[in-house]
C-alpha positions as MATLAB code, in Angstrom:
seq = 'LLESETRVLDIYNLMRLSTHGQTIGKKWMGIRIARLEDNSNPGFVKAVLLRGFVNGLIGAVPLIGAFYSLVDICFIFRADRRCIHDLIAGTHVLKA';
ca = [
     -73.786  119.756  -18.029;
     -73.388  116.526  -16.262;
     -73.462  113.407  -18.449;
     -76.940  112.348  -17.293;
     -78.343  115.865  -17.927;
     -76.735  115.729  -21.405;
     -78.454  112.462  -22.142;
     -81.841  113.835  -21.019;
     -81.362  116.904  -23.137;
     -80.462  114.685  -26.211;
     -83.569  112.575  -25.703;
     -85.737  115.670  -25.278;
     -84.333  117.120  -28.546;
     -84.862  113.834  -30.481;
     -88.368  113.876  -29.205;
     -89.032  117.445  -30.268;
     -87.281  116.990  -33.620;
     -89.614  113.901  -34.246;
     -92.861  115.502  -33.150;
     -92.339  119.250  -33.914;
     -89.393  119.308  -36.470;
     -87.428  121.457  -33.980;
     -84.755  120.956  -31.342;
     -84.427  123.651  -28.635;
     -81.890  125.475  -30.766;
     -84.115  125.576  -33.857;
     -86.982  126.757  -31.752;
     -84.816  129.704  -30.396;
     -83.780  130.380  -34.052;
     -87.428  130.404  -35.240;
     -86.785  127.550  -37.732;
     -88.203  124.081  -38.123;
     -87.604  120.979  -40.389;
     -90.533  120.032  -42.612;
     -91.385  117.573  -45.396;
     -90.709  119.042  -48.758;
     -93.875  117.970  -50.392;
     -96.440  119.379  -47.886;
     -94.431  121.224  -45.137;
     -95.748  118.755  -42.509;
     -93.804  117.331  -39.576;
     -91.160  115.104  -40.913;
     -91.353  112.512  -38.128;
     -88.737  110.302  -36.624;
     -87.587  108.491  -39.851;
     -86.896  111.556  -41.898;
     -85.926  114.064  -39.183;
     -83.623  111.751  -37.095;
     -82.765  108.612  -39.045;
     -82.348  109.944  -42.572;
     -81.114  113.540  -41.790;
     -78.952  112.554  -38.866;
     -78.031  108.944  -38.651;
     -77.618  108.030  -42.236;
     -75.833  111.371  -42.822;
     -73.461  110.597  -39.864;
     -72.767  107.104  -41.166;
     -71.738  108.465  -44.498;
     -69.616  111.052  -42.875;
     -67.832  108.483  -40.707;
     -66.516  106.523  -43.712;
     -62.643  107.019  -43.802;
     -61.346  109.570  -46.407;
     -64.712  109.715  -48.253;
     -66.511  110.930  -45.147;
     -64.603  114.166  -44.735;
     -65.133  115.089  -48.380;
     -68.817  114.144  -48.206;
     -69.248  116.298  -45.104;
     -67.655  119.322  -46.776;
     -69.796  118.864  -49.918;
     -72.846  118.475  -47.743;
     -72.234  121.819  -46.099;
     -71.522  123.552  -49.308;
     -74.783  122.489  -50.760;
     -76.384  125.273  -48.621;
     -75.275  127.661  -51.308;
     -77.581  126.077  -53.956;
     -80.685  128.033  -55.063;
     -82.999  125.816  -52.960;
     -80.610  126.040  -49.909;
     -81.076  122.253  -49.253;
     -78.089  120.203  -48.127;
     -77.450  116.665  -49.119;
     -79.025  115.396  -45.923;
     -82.260  117.268  -46.830;
     -82.118  115.754  -50.259;
     -81.712  112.252  -48.723;
     -84.627  112.817  -46.253;
     -87.027  114.785  -48.582;
     -86.941  117.729  -46.078;
     -86.227  121.405  -45.993;
     -85.811  124.042  -43.269;
     -88.552  126.707  -42.865;
     -89.148  129.740  -40.697;
     -91.407  128.499  -37.902;
];
Protein backbone atom coordinates (compact mmCIF):
# COMPACT_ATOMS: atom_id res chain seq x y z
CA LEU A 1 0.00 0.00 0.00
CA LEU A 2 1.03 3.54 -0.56
CA GLU A 3 1.81 5.73 2.43
CA SER A 4 -1.45 7.70 2.16
CA GLU A 5 -3.48 4.47 1.86
CA THR A 6 -1.75 3.11 4.95
CA ARG A 7 -2.65 6.25 6.92
CA VAL A 8 -6.28 5.97 5.85
CA LEU A 9 -6.34 2.31 6.91
CA ASP A 10 -4.74 3.19 10.27
CA ILE A 11 -7.37 5.89 10.92
CA TYR A 12 -10.17 3.52 9.88
CA ASN A 13 -8.84 0.81 12.22
CA LEU A 14 -8.55 3.30 15.13
CA MET A 15 -12.14 4.41 14.53
CA ARG A 16 -13.39 0.79 14.41
CA LEU A 17 -11.40 -0.11 17.51
CA SER A 18 -12.87 2.87 19.38
CA THR A 19 -16.47 2.31 18.28
CA HIS A 20 -16.74 -1.48 17.84
CA GLY A 21 -13.75 -2.92 19.70
CA GLN A 22 -12.50 -4.40 16.43
CA THR A 23 -9.94 -3.66 13.75
CA ILE A 24 -10.42 -5.19 10.31
CA GLY A 25 -8.18 -8.09 11.33
CA LYS A 26 -10.11 -8.71 14.56
CA LYS A 27 -13.37 -8.67 12.57
CA TRP A 28 -11.97 -11.25 10.13
CA MET A 29 -10.86 -13.41 13.08
CA GLY A 30 -14.27 -13.10 14.76
CA ILE A 31 -12.97 -11.46 17.94
CA ARG A 32 -13.39 -8.10 19.64
CA ILE A 33 -12.06 -6.15 22.61
CA ALA A 34 -14.55 -5.46 25.43
CA ARG A 35 -14.62 -3.95 28.91
CA LEU A 36 -14.01 -6.64 31.49
CA GLU A 37 -16.83 -5.59 33.82
CA ASP A 38 -19.75 -5.63 31.33
CA ASN A 39 -18.45 -6.73 27.89
CA SER A 40 -19.39 -3.34 26.44
CA ASN A 41 -17.39 -1.37 23.87
CA PRO A 42 -14.14 -0.21 25.49
CA GLY A 43 -14.07 3.17 23.72
CA PHE A 44 -11.07 5.21 22.61
CA VAL A 45 -9.33 5.58 25.98
CA LYS A 46 -9.27 1.90 26.89
CA ALA A 47 -8.95 0.39 23.40
CA VAL A 48 -6.43 2.79 21.89
CA LEU A 49 -4.71 4.87 24.57
CA LEU A 50 -4.33 2.33 27.37
CA ARG A 51 -4.02 -0.92 25.36
CA GLY A 52 -1.92 0.57 22.58
CA PHE A 53 -0.26 3.88 23.36
CA VAL A 54 0.64 3.33 27.04
CA ASN A 55 1.73 -0.23 26.30
CA GLY A 56 3.89 1.07 23.44
CA LEU A 57 5.48 3.72 25.66
CA ILE A 58 6.43 1.13 28.27
CA GLY A 59 7.77 -1.16 25.53
CA ALA A 60 9.92 1.68 24.16
CA VAL A 61 11.93 2.16 27.38
CA PRO A 62 15.50 1.02 26.69
CA LEU A 63 16.38 -2.39 28.17
CA ILE A 64 13.24 -2.60 30.31
CA GLY A 65 10.97 -2.32 27.28
CA ALA A 66 12.14 -5.51 25.61
CA PHE A 67 11.70 -7.48 28.85
CA TYR A 68 8.27 -5.91 29.44
CA SER A 69 7.15 -6.78 25.89
CA LEU A 70 8.18 -10.40 26.34
CA VAL A 71 6.41 -10.69 29.69
CA ASP A 72 3.32 -9.00 28.23
CA ILE A 73 3.14 -11.63 25.48
CA CYS A 74 3.71 -14.49 27.94
CA PHE A 75 0.75 -13.37 30.07
CA ILE A 76 -1.53 -14.91 27.39
CA PHE A 77 -0.78 -18.28 29.01
CA ARG A 78 -2.47 -17.29 32.30
CA ALA A 79 -5.81 -18.88 33.18
CA ASP A 80 -7.77 -15.74 32.20
CA ARG A 81 -5.70 -15.28 28.98
CA ARG A 82 -5.35 -11.52 29.62
CA CYS A 83 -2.05 -9.85 28.77
CA ILE A 84 -0.61 -6.94 30.75
CA HIS A 85 -2.08 -4.43 28.29
CA ASP A 86 -5.54 -5.91 29.02
CA LEU A 87 -4.92 -5.65 32.76
CA ILE A 88 -3.87 -2.00 32.36
CA ALA A 89 -6.95 -1.15 30.30
CA GLY A 90 -9.49 -3.33 32.12
CA THR A 91 -10.34 -5.17 28.93
CA HIS A 92 -10.43 -8.69 27.52
CA VAL A 93 -10.84 -10.30 24.11
CA LEU A 94 -14.08 -12.11 23.27
CA LYS A 95 -15.51 -13.98 20.34
CA ALA A 96 -17.58 -11.46 18.38
